[in-house]
Structure formats: structure tokens, C-alpha cells
C-alpha positions, 0 to 999 in steps of 0.5 A, a space after each residue: 529460592 532464597 528470599 534475598 534474591 527475589 527483589 533484585 530478580 524481580 527488578 531485573 525482569 521488570 527492567 527487561 520487560 520495560 526495555 523489550 522494544 529496544 531489545 527487539 529494535 535497537 535503532 529506534 527510540 523508546 518514546 515516540 511522542 514529542 518529549 524533551 528527550 527527542 526535542 532537546 536532549 538527544 540532539 545535544 547528546 549527538 553534538 557532544 559525541 561528535 564534538 568529542 570525536 572531532 576535537 577530543 575536548 568537551 564543548 563549552 558552546 553549542 552554536 547550533 541551538 538558537 543563536 548559540 548557548 553555553 553547553 557544559 553549564 547548561 542543564 
């Protein structure tokens, strides 16, 4: 095997090992404990996708977080 091919191949194998639970169960979430991914970022992603499908525009305001907050300029 050529030596320049080993690092990308090793990286691909490690990536597949890390995401193997998602390959077996694609509808589940990789992290099961309480984290920012589950508490904030995933609902924002769902809101963004739903808003885009319904209106075809990016949402500037999210009325569902707290009493409403900016969406596009929020981190």
C-alpha cells in the first residue's frame, strides 16, 4: 500500500467507527445525555427546515424560543 494513502484511509475508518451507531440506527441521536445539541441546536435546525419548506425564506425571528429572539444573527 502506498504511504500517502494510509492517513486518509485511517481517518475514514475512524470516522466510520465513531458514527457506527448512527449507521445502525439512523433515526436516533448520537449523544443521549443532556447537551446543547439536543436542548437548543436541534430544535433550531427543525425550525429552520420547517420555516424554509413553508415560506421559502430564511427566518429572521424565532417566536418559539423564550418570548421570541433573533434567529439568523444568533450563534
